[in-house]
DSSP file (Angstrom, degrees, kcal/mol; ACC not computed):
  #  RESIDUE AA STRUCTURE BP1 BP2  ACC     N-H-->O    O-->H-N    N-H-->O    O-->H-N    TCO  KAPPA ALPHA  PHI   PSI    X-CA   Y-CA   Z-CA
    1    1 A X              0   0    0      0, 0.0     2,-0.6     0, 0.0   107,-0.1   0.000 360.0 360.0 360.0 139.7   96.2  118.2   85.7
    2    2 A X        -     0   0    0    105,-0.3     2,-0.1     4,-0.0    30,-0.1  -0.938 360.0-162.4-109.1 111.3   92.8  116.9   86.7
    3    3 A X     >  -     0   0    0     -2,-0.6     4,-2.6     1,-0.1     5,-0.2  -0.376  33.9-107.6 -86.1 168.7   90.1  119.3   85.8
    4    4 A X  H  > S+     0   0    0      1,-0.2     4,-2.6     2,-0.2     5,-0.2   0.887 123.4  54.4 -62.0 -38.3   86.5  119.4   87.3
    5    5 A X  H  > S+     0   0    0      2,-0.2     4,-1.9     1,-0.2    -1,-0.2   0.912 108.7  48.7 -61.4 -42.0   85.3  118.1   83.9
    6    6 A X  H  > S+     0   0    0      2,-0.2     4,-2.5     1,-0.2    -2,-0.2   0.941 111.3  49.7 -60.7 -47.8   87.8  115.2   84.2
    7    7 A X  H  X S+     0   0    0     -4,-2.6     4,-2.7     1,-0.2    -2,-0.2   0.890 109.5  51.1 -60.4 -41.0   86.7  114.4   87.7
    8    8 A X  H  X S+     0   0    0     -4,-2.6     4,-2.4     2,-0.2    -1,-0.2   0.887 110.7  48.9 -64.5 -38.7   83.0  114.4   86.7
    9    9 A X  H  X S+     0   0    0     -4,-1.9     4,-2.0     2,-0.2    -2,-0.2   0.912 112.8  47.5 -66.9 -42.9   83.7  112.0   83.8
   10   10 A X  H  X S+     0   0    0     -4,-2.5     4,-2.1     1,-0.2    -2,-0.2   0.926 113.7  47.6 -62.8 -46.0   85.7  109.7   86.1
   11   11 A X  H  X S+     0   0    0     -4,-2.7     4,-3.1     1,-0.2     5,-0.2   0.897 108.9  54.0 -63.6 -41.4   82.9  109.8   88.7
   12   12 A X  H  X S+     0   0    0     -4,-2.4     4,-2.1     1,-0.2    -1,-0.2   0.913 110.5  46.4 -61.0 -42.4   80.2  109.2   86.1
   13   13 A X  H  X S+     0   0    0     -4,-2.0     4,-1.7     2,-0.2    -1,-0.2   0.891 114.0  48.2 -67.4 -38.7   82.0  106.0   84.9
   14   14 A X  H  X S+     0   0    0     -4,-2.1     4,-2.5     2,-0.2    -2,-0.2   0.919 110.5  51.5 -66.8 -43.5   82.6  104.8   88.5
   15   15 A X  H  X S+     0   0    0     -4,-3.1     4,-2.5     1,-0.2     5,-0.2   0.910 106.7  54.5 -58.5 -42.8   78.9  105.5   89.4
   16   16 A X  H  X S+     0   0    0     -4,-2.1     4,-2.2     1,-0.2    -1,-0.2   0.915 109.9  46.4 -58.1 -44.0   77.8  103.5   86.4
   17   17 A X  H  X S+     0   0    0     -4,-1.7     4,-2.1     2,-0.2    -1,-0.2   0.905 110.3  53.2 -65.9 -41.5   79.9  100.5   87.5
   18   18 A X  H  X>S+     0   0    0     -4,-2.5     5,-2.4     1,-0.2     4,-0.7   0.894 109.9  48.2 -61.9 -39.8   78.6  100.8   91.1
   19   19 A X  H ><5S+     0   0    0     -4,-2.5     3,-0.7     3,-0.2    -1,-0.2   0.912 108.4  55.1 -65.2 -42.3   75.0  100.7   89.8
   20   20 A X  H 3<5S+     0   0    0     -4,-2.2    -2,-0.2     1,-0.2    -1,-0.2   0.888 113.8  40.0 -57.6 -40.9   75.8   97.7   87.6
   21   21 A X  H 3<5S-     0   0    0     -4,-2.1    -1,-0.2     2,-0.1    -2,-0.2   0.509 111.6-121.4 -90.1  -3.6   77.1   95.8   90.7
   22   22 A X  T <<5S+     0   0    0     -4,-0.7     2,-0.5    -3,-0.7    -3,-0.2   0.814  70.7 124.2  73.5  31.1   74.3   97.1   92.9
   23   23 A X      < -     0   0    0     -5,-2.4    -1,-0.2    -6,-0.2    -2,-0.1  -0.932  55.6-138.4-129.4 110.0   76.5   98.7   95.5
   24   24 A X        -     0   0    0     -2,-0.5    22,-0.4    20,-0.1     2,-0.3  -0.415  32.9-172.5 -65.9 140.1   76.2  102.4   96.4
   25   25 A X        -     0   0    0     20,-0.1    17,-2.5    -2,-0.1     2,-0.5  -0.863  31.8-126.0-132.5 160.7   79.6  104.1   96.7
   26   26 A X  E     -AB  41 113A   0     87,-2.8    87,-2.1    -2,-0.3     2,-0.4  -0.938  33.5-166.9-100.1 131.9   81.4  107.2   97.8
   27   27 A X  E     -AB  40 112A   0     13,-2.7    13,-2.4    -2,-0.5     2,-0.4  -0.984   7.6-178.3-130.7 123.9   83.6  108.3   94.9
   28   28 A X  E     -AB  39 111A   0     83,-3.0    83,-2.7    -2,-0.4     2,-0.4  -0.927  10.8-160.8-122.9 145.5   86.4  110.9   95.3
   29   29 A X  E     -AB  38 110A   0      9,-2.6     8,-3.5    -2,-0.4     9,-1.5  -0.996  11.4-167.9-126.0 130.1   88.8  112.4   92.7
   30   30 A X  E     -AB  36 109A   0     79,-2.9    79,-1.7    -2,-0.4     6,-0.2  -0.800  14.1-128.9-114.4 156.3   92.0  114.1   93.8
   31   31 A X    >   -     0   0    0      4,-2.5     3,-2.2    -2,-0.3    77,-0.2  -0.172  47.3 -75.8 -90.8-170.9   94.4  116.3   91.8
   32   32 A X  T 3  S+     0   0    0     75,-0.4    76,-0.2     1,-0.3    74,-0.0   0.760 132.5  52.7 -61.1 -26.8   98.2  116.0   91.5
   33   33 A X  T 3  S-     0   0    0     74,-0.2    -1,-0.3     2,-0.1     3,-0.1   0.391 119.7-108.4 -88.3   3.0   98.6  117.5   95.0
   34   34 A X  S <  S+     0   0    0     -3,-2.2     2,-0.2     1,-0.3    -2,-0.1   0.568  73.1 143.8  80.3   9.0   96.2  115.0   96.5
   35   35 A X        -     0   0    0      1,-0.1    -4,-2.5    22,-0.1    -1,-0.3  -0.592  58.8-101.0 -83.8 143.5   93.6  117.7   96.9
   36   36 A X  E     +A   30   0A   0     -2,-0.2    -6,-0.3    -6,-0.2     3,-0.1  -0.424  38.7 173.2 -64.8 128.7   89.9  116.9   96.5
   37   37 A X  E     -     0   0A   0     -8,-3.5     2,-0.3     1,-0.4    -7,-0.2   0.774  68.7 -13.7 -98.6 -44.8   88.6  118.0   93.1
   38   38 A X  E     -A   29   0A   0     -9,-1.5    -9,-2.6   -31,-0.1    -1,-0.4  -0.992  56.3-167.6-158.7 154.0   85.1  116.3   93.4
   39   39 A X  E     -A   28   0A   0     -2,-0.3     2,-0.4   -11,-0.2   -11,-0.2  -0.997   2.0-167.7-145.6 143.4   83.2  113.8   95.5
   40   40 A X  E     -A   27   0A   0    -13,-2.4   -13,-2.7    -2,-0.3     2,-0.6  -1.000   7.9-161.5-131.6 133.6   79.9  112.0   95.1
   41   41 A X  E     -A   26   0A   0     -2,-0.4   -15,-0.2   -15,-0.2     3,-0.1  -0.951  23.8-141.2-109.9 110.4   78.0  110.1   97.7
   42   42 A X    >   -     0   0    0    -17,-2.5     3,-2.4    -2,-0.6   -18,-0.0  -0.294  39.2 -76.4 -65.8 153.9   75.5  107.9   95.9
   43   43 A X  T 3  S+     0   0    0      1,-0.3    -1,-0.2   -19,-0.0     3,-0.1  -0.266 118.9   8.6 -52.2 132.4   72.1  107.4   97.5
   44   44 A X  T 3  S+     0   0    0      1,-0.3    -1,-0.3    -3,-0.1     2,-0.1   0.511  90.4 144.4  71.4   7.9   72.3  105.0  100.5
   45   45 A X    <   -     0   0    0     -3,-2.4    -1,-0.3   -20,-0.2   -20,-0.1  -0.495  63.1 -87.3 -72.0 149.6   76.1  104.9  100.4
   46   46 A X    >   -     0   0    0    -22,-0.4     3,-0.8    68,-0.2     4,-0.2  -0.288  26.0-142.3 -60.3 134.8   77.6  104.6  103.9
   47   47 A X  T >> S+     0   0    0      1,-0.2     3,-1.6     2,-0.2     4,-0.5   0.876 101.0  59.7 -63.3 -38.6   78.3  107.9  105.7
   48   48 A X  H 3> S+     0   0    0      1,-0.3     4,-0.8     2,-0.2    -1,-0.2   0.687  96.1  63.3 -65.6 -16.9   81.5  106.5  107.1
   49   49 A X  H <> S+     0   0    0     -3,-0.8     4,-2.4     2,-0.2    -1,-0.3   0.530  81.4  79.6 -87.2  -6.2   82.9  105.9  103.6
   50   50 A X  H <> S+     0   0    0     -3,-1.6     4,-1.8    -4,-0.2     5,-0.2   0.987 100.8  38.1 -59.7 -57.6   82.9  109.6  102.7
   51   51 A X  H  X S+     0   0    0     -4,-0.5     4,-2.4     1,-0.2     5,-0.2   0.879 115.5  54.4 -61.0 -40.8   86.1  110.2  104.6
   52   52 A X  H  X S+     0   0    0     -4,-0.8     4,-2.4     1,-0.2    -1,-0.2   0.910 106.6  50.1 -63.3 -42.7   87.6  106.8  103.5
   53   53 A X  H  X S+     0   0    0     -4,-2.4     4,-2.0     1,-0.2   -25,-0.2   0.915 112.0  48.1 -63.7 -41.5   87.0  107.5   99.8
   54   54 A X  H  X S+     0   0    0     -4,-1.8     4,-2.1    -5,-0.2    -1,-0.2   0.907 113.2  47.9 -64.7 -40.9   88.7  110.9  100.0
   55   55 A X  H  X S+     0   0    0     -4,-2.4     4,-3.0     2,-0.2    37,-0.5   0.832 107.6  55.7 -71.3 -31.3   91.6  109.4  101.9
   56   56 A X  H  X S+     0   0    0     -4,-2.4     4,-2.6     2,-0.2     5,-0.2   0.926 108.6  47.8 -64.6 -42.7   92.0  106.5   99.4
   57   57 A X  H  X S+     0   0    0     -4,-2.0     4,-2.0     2,-0.2     5,-0.2   0.936 113.7  47.6 -61.2 -45.2   92.3  109.1   96.6
   58   58 A X  H  X S+     0   0    0     -4,-2.1     4,-3.3     1,-0.2    -2,-0.2   0.941 112.8  48.5 -60.0 -48.4   94.9  111.0   98.7
   59   59 A X  H  X S+     0   0    0     -4,-3.0     4,-1.9    31,-0.3     6,-0.2   0.919 109.9  51.2 -59.1 -45.8   96.9  107.9   99.5
   60   60 A X  H  X>S+     0   0    0     -4,-2.6     5,-1.1     1,-0.2     4,-0.8   0.882 116.5  40.6 -61.9 -38.9   96.9  106.6   96.0
   61   61 A X  H  <5S+     0   0    0     -4,-2.0    -2,-0.2    -5,-0.2    -1,-0.2   0.897 110.6  57.2 -75.7 -40.6   98.3  110.0   94.8
   62   62 A X  H  <5S+     0   0    0     -4,-3.3    -2,-0.2     1,-0.2    -1,-0.2   0.834 124.8  22.5 -60.6 -32.6  100.7  110.5   97.7
   63   63 A X  H  <5S-     0   0    0     -4,-1.9    -1,-0.2     2,-0.2    -2,-0.2   0.369  98.6-128.8-116.7   2.1  102.4  107.2   96.9
   64   64 A X  T  <5S+     0   0    0     -4,-0.8     2,-0.3    -5,-0.2    -3,-0.2   0.892  73.4 105.4  51.4  47.1  101.5  106.8   93.2
   65   65 A X  S   <S-     0   0    0     -5,-1.1    -2,-0.2    -6,-0.2    -1,-0.2  -0.980  80.0 -95.9-148.4 153.3  100.3  103.2   93.9
   66   66 A X     >  -     0   0    0     -2,-0.3     4,-2.4     1,-0.1    32,-0.2  -0.479  32.1-127.6 -68.4 147.9   96.9  101.5   94.1
   67   67 A X  H  > S+     0   0    0     30,-2.0     4,-2.2     1,-0.2    28,-0.2   0.800 110.2  60.6 -68.5 -25.1   95.8  101.2   97.7
   68   68 A X  H  > S+     0   0    0     29,-0.5     4,-1.4     2,-0.2    -1,-0.2   0.930 108.1  43.1 -64.2 -44.5   95.3   97.5   97.1
   69   69 A X  H  > S+     0   0    0      1,-0.2     4,-1.5     2,-0.2    -2,-0.2   0.895 112.0  53.5 -68.0 -39.7   99.0   97.1   96.3
   70   70 A X  H  X S+     0   0    0     -4,-2.4     4,-0.9     1,-0.2    -1,-0.2   0.899 104.6  56.3 -61.0 -39.0  100.0   99.3   99.2
   71   71 A X  H >< S+     0   0    0     -4,-2.2     3,-0.7     1,-0.2     4,-0.3   0.896 103.4  54.2 -58.8 -40.9   98.0   97.1  101.5
   72   72 A X  H >< S+     0   0    0     -4,-1.4     3,-0.6     1,-0.2    -1,-0.2   0.894 113.0  42.2 -59.8 -40.8   99.9   94.1  100.4
   73   73 A X  H 3< S+     0   0    0     -4,-1.5     7,-2.8     1,-0.2     8,-0.3   0.514 107.4  62.2 -85.8  -5.6  103.2   95.8  101.2
   74   74 A X  T << S+     0   0    0     -4,-0.9     8,-0.7    -3,-0.7    -1,-0.2   0.292  75.9 110.9-106.9  10.9  102.0   97.3  104.5
   75   75 A X  S X  S-     0   0    0     -3,-0.6     3,-3.3    -4,-0.3     6,-0.2  -0.390  88.9 -64.6 -77.9 162.7  101.2   94.0  106.4
   76   76 A X  T 3  S+     0   0    0      1,-0.3    -1,-0.2    -2,-0.1     3,-0.1  -0.216 129.5  17.1 -49.5 126.1  103.3   92.9  109.3
   77   77 A X  T 3  S+     0   0    0      1,-0.3    -1,-0.3    -3,-0.1     2,-0.1   0.259 100.3 123.7  90.3 -10.4  106.8   92.2  108.1
   78   78 A X  S X  S-     0   0    0     -3,-3.3     3,-1.6     1,-0.1    -1,-0.3  -0.370  76.9-108.5 -81.3 162.8  106.2   94.1  104.8
   79   79 A X  T 3  S+     0   0    0      1,-0.3    -5,-0.2    -3,-0.1    -1,-0.1   0.714 118.5  40.8 -65.8 -21.3  108.4   97.0  103.7
   80   80 A X  T >  S+     0   0    0     -7,-2.8     3,-2.3    -5,-0.2    -1,-0.3   0.104  78.3 150.7-112.8  21.1  105.7   99.6  104.4
   81   81 A X  T <  S+     0   0    0     -3,-1.6    -6,-0.1    -8,-0.3    -7,-0.1  -0.323  71.3  20.3 -57.0 129.0  104.4   98.2  107.7
   82   82 A X  T >  S+     0   0    0     -8,-0.7     3,-1.8     4,-0.0    -1,-0.3   0.356  83.2 122.6  94.2  -4.2  103.1  101.0  109.8
   83   83 A X  G X   +     0   0    0     -3,-2.3     3,-2.1     1,-0.3     8,-0.1   0.795  62.2  70.6 -62.1 -27.8  102.6  103.4  106.9
   84   84 A X  G 3  S+     0   0    0      1,-0.3     7,-0.5    -4,-0.2    -1,-0.3   0.712  92.4  59.2 -63.0 -18.6   98.9  103.8  107.8
   85   85 A X  G <  S+     0   0    0     -3,-1.8     3,-0.3     5,-0.1    -1,-0.3   0.475  92.6  89.5 -87.9  -2.6  100.0  105.7  110.9
   86   86 A X  S X>>S+     0   0    0     -3,-2.1     3,-1.0     1,-0.2     5,-0.7  -0.319  71.1  37.7 -88.1 173.8  101.7  108.4  108.8
   87   87 A X  G >45S-     0   0    0      1,-0.3     3,-1.6     2,-0.2    -1,-0.2   0.856 128.5 -65.1  55.8  42.0  100.4  111.6  107.4
   88   88 A X  G 345S-     0   0    0     -3,-0.3    -1,-0.3     1,-0.3    -2,-0.1   0.834  98.9 -53.3  52.0  38.7   98.1  112.4  110.4
   89   89 A X  G <45S+     0   0    0     -3,-1.0    -1,-0.3    -4,-0.2    -2,-0.2   0.631 107.0 122.3  78.4  13.8   96.0  109.4  109.7
   90   90 A X  T <<5 +     0   0    0     -3,-1.6     2,-0.5    -4,-0.5   -31,-0.3   0.481  44.7 101.2 -86.4  -1.1   95.2  110.2  106.1
   91   91 A X      < -     0   0    0     -5,-0.7     2,-0.5    -7,-0.5   -35,-0.1  -0.746  51.6-167.6 -94.7 124.4   96.6  106.9  104.7
   92   92 A X        -     0   0    0     -2,-0.5   -22,-0.1   -37,-0.5   -21,-0.1  -0.929   4.4-168.3-109.0 128.4   94.2  104.1  103.8
   93   93 A X        +     0   0    0     -2,-0.5     2,-0.3   -23,-0.1   -19,-0.1  -0.260  55.4  83.5-117.4  46.0   95.7  100.7  103.2
   94   94 A X  S    S-     0   0    0      1,-0.0     3,-0.2   -23,-0.0   -26,-0.2  -0.973  86.6 -70.8-142.0 162.2   92.8   98.8  101.6
   95   95 A X  S    S+     0   0    0     -2,-0.3    25,-0.1   -28,-0.2     3,-0.1   0.026  92.4  72.8 -56.2 148.2   91.5   98.5   98.1
   96   96 A X        +     0   0    0      1,-0.4    16,-2.0    24,-0.1     2,-0.4   0.310  67.9  98.5 132.1  -4.3   89.7  101.3   96.3
   97   97 A X  E     +C  111   0A   0     -3,-0.2   -30,-2.0    14,-0.2   -29,-0.5  -0.941  41.6 172.2-112.8 132.8   92.4  103.9   95.4
   98   98 A X  E     -C  110   0A   0     12,-2.4    12,-2.5    -2,-0.4   -32,-0.1  -0.996  31.0-119.0-140.1 131.8   94.0  104.1   92.0
   99   99 A X  E     -C  109   0A   0     -2,-0.4     2,-0.5    10,-0.2    10,-0.3  -0.352  22.6-135.1 -63.9 147.9   96.3  106.7   90.5
  100  100 A X  E     -C  108   0A   0      8,-2.9     7,-3.0   -70,-0.1     8,-1.0  -0.931  25.6-162.1-104.3 127.3   95.1  108.6   87.4
  101  101 A X  E     -C  106   0A   0     -2,-0.5     2,-0.4     5,-0.3     5,-0.2  -0.882  17.5-172.5-117.6 143.4   97.8  108.9   84.7
  102  102 A X  E >  S-C  105   0A   0      3,-2.7     3,-1.8    -2,-0.4    -2,-0.0  -0.992  83.2 -11.3-130.0 123.4   98.3  111.1   81.7
  103  103 A X  T 3  S-     0   0    0     -2,-0.4    -1,-0.1     1,-0.3     3,-0.1   0.865 130.6 -55.2  53.6  39.4  101.1  110.4   79.3
  104  104 A X  T 3  S+     0   0    0      1,-0.2     2,-0.4     0, 0.0    -1,-0.3   0.418 116.4 111.7  79.9  -1.7  102.5  107.9   81.9
  105  105 A X  E <  S- C   0 102A   0     -3,-1.8    -3,-2.7     2,-0.0     2,-0.4  -0.881  72.5-118.1-109.8 136.0  102.7  110.5   84.7
  106  106 A X  E     + C   0 101A   0     -2,-0.4    -5,-0.3    -5,-0.2     3,-0.1  -0.579  39.3 164.3 -72.3 124.1  100.5  110.4   87.8
  107  107 A X  E     -     0   0A   0     -7,-3.0   -75,-0.4    -2,-0.4     2,-0.3   0.329  62.4 -30.2-122.7   2.7   98.4  113.5   87.8
  108  108 A X  E     - C   0 100A   0     -8,-1.0    -8,-2.9   -76,-0.2     2,-0.3  -0.973  60.1-120.8 171.6-163.9   95.7  112.6   90.4
  109  109 A X  E     -BC  30  99A   0    -79,-1.7   -79,-2.9   -10,-0.3     2,-0.4  -0.990   6.9-131.6-163.2 159.6   93.8  109.7   91.8
  110  110 A X  E     -BC  29  98A   0    -12,-2.5   -12,-2.4    -2,-0.3     2,-0.4  -0.939  18.3-165.9-115.1 142.5   90.3  108.2   92.4
  111  111 A X  E     -BC  28  97A   0    -83,-2.7   -83,-3.0    -2,-0.4     2,-0.4  -0.998   6.1-175.5-129.4 133.5   89.2  106.8   95.7
  112  112 A X  E     +B   27   0A   0    -16,-2.0     2,-0.3    -2,-0.4   -85,-0.2  -0.987   6.8 167.6-132.1 136.3   86.1  104.6   96.2
  113  113 A X  E     +B   26   0A   0    -87,-2.1   -87,-2.8    -2,-0.4   -60,-0.1  -0.996  38.4  82.1-148.1 143.6   84.6  103.2   99.4
  114  114 A X  S    S+     0   0    0      1,-0.5     2,-0.2    -2,-0.3   -68,-0.2   0.275  84.9  43.1 149.0 -10.1   81.3  101.6  100.2
  115  115 A X  S    S-     0   0    0      1,-0.3    -1,-0.5   -92,-0.1     2,-0.0  -0.473  99.3 -46.4-132.5-155.6   81.5   97.9   99.4
  116  116 A X     >  -     0   0    0     -2,-0.2     4,-2.9     1,-0.1    -1,-0.3  -0.306  61.7-101.7 -71.9 168.1   84.0   95.1   99.7
  117  117 A X  H  > S+     0   0    0      1,-0.2     4,-2.4     2,-0.2     5,-0.2   0.898 125.0  50.3 -58.4 -41.1   87.6   95.7   98.7
  118  118 A X  H  > S+     0   0    0      2,-0.2     4,-2.3     1,-0.2    -1,-0.2   0.899 112.2  47.3 -65.0 -40.4   87.1   93.9   95.4
  119  119 A X  H  > S+     0   0    0      2,-0.2     4,-2.3     1,-0.2     5,-0.2   0.932 111.9  49.8 -66.3 -45.0   83.9   96.0   94.7
  120  120 A X  H  X S+     0   0    0     -4,-2.9     4,-2.3     1,-0.2    -2,-0.2   0.919 112.9  47.2 -59.1 -44.3   85.7   99.3   95.6
  121  121 A X  H  X S+     0   0    0     -4,-2.4     4,-2.7    -5,-0.2    -1,-0.2   0.909 110.7  51.3 -65.9 -42.0   88.6   98.4   93.4
  122  122 A X  H  X S+     0   0    0     -4,-2.3     4,-1.9     2,-0.2    -1,-0.2   0.899 112.0  46.5 -62.7 -40.8   86.4   97.4   90.5
  123  123 A X  H  X S+     0   0    0     -4,-2.3     4,-2.0     2,-0.2    -1,-0.2   0.897 112.7  50.1 -68.3 -40.2   84.5  100.7   90.7
  124  124 A X  H  X S+     0   0    0     -4,-2.3     4,-3.0    -5,-0.2    -2,-0.2   0.901 108.6  53.1 -64.7 -40.0   87.7  102.7   91.0
  125  125 A X  H  X S+     0   0    0     -4,-2.7     4,-2.4     2,-0.2    -2,-0.2   0.912 107.4  51.2 -59.9 -42.8   89.1  100.8   87.9
  126  126 A X  H  X S+     0   0    0     -4,-1.9     4,-0.8     1,-0.2    -1,-0.2   0.908 113.0  45.9 -62.6 -40.9   86.0  101.8   85.9
  127  127 A X  H >X S+     0   0    0     -4,-2.0     3,-0.8     1,-0.2     4,-0.5   0.933 111.9  50.1 -65.8 -46.2   86.5  105.4   86.9
  128  128 A X  H >< S+     0   0    0     -4,-3.0     3,-1.2     1,-0.3    -2,-0.2   0.863 104.6  59.1 -62.0 -36.3   90.2  105.4   86.2
  129  129 A X  H 3< S+     0   0    0     -4,-2.4    -1,-0.3     1,-0.3    -2,-0.2   0.786 100.7  56.7 -63.6 -26.5   89.6  103.9   82.7
  130  130 A X  H <<        0   0    0     -3,-0.8    -1,-0.3    -4,-0.8    -2,-0.2   0.621 360.0 360.0 -79.8 -13.2   87.4  106.9   81.9
  131  131 A X    <<        0   0    0     -3,-1.2    -1,-0.2    -4,-0.5    -2,-0.2   0.489 360.0 360.0 -72.7 360.0   90.2  109.3   82.6
């Protein structure tokens, strides 16, 4: 289970990393059902990344994989090619989504959007590490 307190701790750690790298981000945390628990849009973060961060968290939880890894497998000729068109457009196939695990079991996810793929993933990693 991902509580609101958990989500706030994850978001705080992710925000700290975003500040360190100088990139404002949208940060979302989802529960085991892929439902939004909490979201933060840092000052000056892109408006278009609100939806993307939430969908990255959903995607990561829905498939229990980082969105960066899913992107690798969803390119033309890959085993998941076309997956981005599933789930009524809720699937994001670029870096920034990471499952949150407790005792080895996926119980939620973080989704981050607002920078490059590498920046989004690094901020998501910092948040996930705080879980």
